[in-house]
Structures are given as structure tokens and as C-alpha cells.
C-alpha positions in Angstrom: -196.1 -19.6 42.1 -194.4 -16.4 42.9 -191.3 -16.4 45.0 -190.3 -13.3 46.9 -186.6 -12.6 47.5 -186.5 -10.9 50.8 -183.1 -9.8 51.9 -182.3 -8.7 55.5 -179.5 -6.2 56.0 -176.4 -7.5 57.6 -176.1 -6.5 61.3 -172.6 -6.4 62.8 -172.3 -8.2 66.2 -169.9 -7.5 69.0 -166.2 -7.3 68.1 -164.0 -10.4 68.6 -161.1 -9.9 71.0 -157.9 -11.9 71.2 -157.6 -13.6 74.5 -154.4 -15.5 74.0 -151.9 -16.6 71.3 -150.4 -20.1 71.0 -147.8 -21.7 68.7 -149.8 -24.9 68.2 -153.5 -25.6 67.4 -153.7 -28.3 70.1 -152.8 -25.8 72.9 -155.2 -23.2 71.5 -158.0 -25.7 71.3 -157.5 -26.9 74.9 -157.7 -23.2 76.0 -160.8 -22.7 73.9 -162.5 -25.8 75.4 -161.7 -24.5 78.9 -163.4 -21.1 78.1 -166.4 -22.9 76.6 -167.0 -24.9 79.8 -166.5 -21.8 81.9 -169.5 -19.9 80.6 -172.2 -20.2 78.0 -172.5 -16.5 77.1 -169.3 -16.4 75.2 -168.5 -17.4 71.6 -165.0 -18.7 71.2 -163.0 -19.6 68.1 -159.4 -20.5 67.2 -158.0 -18.4 64.3 -154.8 -19.0 62.4 -153.0 -15.6 62.2 -149.6 -14.1 61.4 -147.3 -13.8 58.5 -145.9 -16.7 56.5 -143.4 -18.4 58.7 -144.5 -16.5 61.8 -147.9 -18.2 62.2 -149.7 -18.4 65.5 -153.1 -19.5 66.7 -155.2 -16.9 68.4 -158.1 -17.7 70.7 -160.8 -15.1 70.1 -163.9 -14.5 72.2 -167.0 -12.3 72.1 -170.3 -12.0 73.8 -173.1 -13.9 72.2 -174.8 -11.4 69.7 -178.3 -12.3 70.9 -177.4 -11.5 74.5 -175.6 -8.3 73.5 -178.6 -7.2 71.5 -180.9 -7.8 74.4 -178.6 -5.8 76.7 -178.5 -3.0 74.2 -182.4 -2.9 73.9 -182.7 -3.0 77.7 -180.2 0.0 78.1 -182.1 2.0 75.5 -185.4 1.4 77.2 -183.9 2.5 80.6 -182.5 5.6 79.1 -185.9 6.4 77.5 -187.6 6.0 80.9 -185.1 8.3 82.5 -185.7 11.0 79.9 -189.5 10.7 80.2 -189.3 10.9 84.0 -187.1 14.0 83.8 -189.5 15.6 81.3 -192.6 14.9 83.3 -190.9 16.3 86.4 -190.2 19.6 84.5 -193.8 19.7 83.4 -195.2 19.3 86.9 -193.2 22.3 88.2 -195.1 24.7 85.9 
């Protein structure tokens, strides 16, 4: 039996943005849970950040990568349609 090792290249998703900073994990987790119940298109995480002795918990969010990819593909298709329409309009004038 021959096994093929196929590797897929890593694709970066949308950037994480810090929504808010908290001094305790409990407060940050409550805020995270509130964001999760608000919408299902966001990914939310609590991240321990800061220097030693100055630690804080940051709540980070980003758009779901699958949704962002679909939006990006849709925008590219719309742009392509606009370019083609403009080109066809120029060709008709001749």
C-alpha cells in the first residue's frame, strides 16, 4: 500500500482584533459568551496578554474565515463582471 503525503499550504484568515481588556478571566469569559450569543458569524477567544506582573485578558474577535472567503470570492466575481461589461461596451462602440 502506497501512502501519499499531500500537504496543503497554510492560508491566513482574517486578523484578530482586540475588542476589550479585562483584569480577570471570569469577566473576559462573560463578555466572550455575550458576543457569542449575539452573532454566529464571529469567532471569539480570550487571550492572556501583557508583561509579567501586568497581565490582562484580552477578548479577541474575527469574522469566520469561511464567511470571509466566500465574501472575497463574491467580490472578485463582481469585479470581473464589471470589467467584462466595460470591455464589451468599448467593443460595441467600434
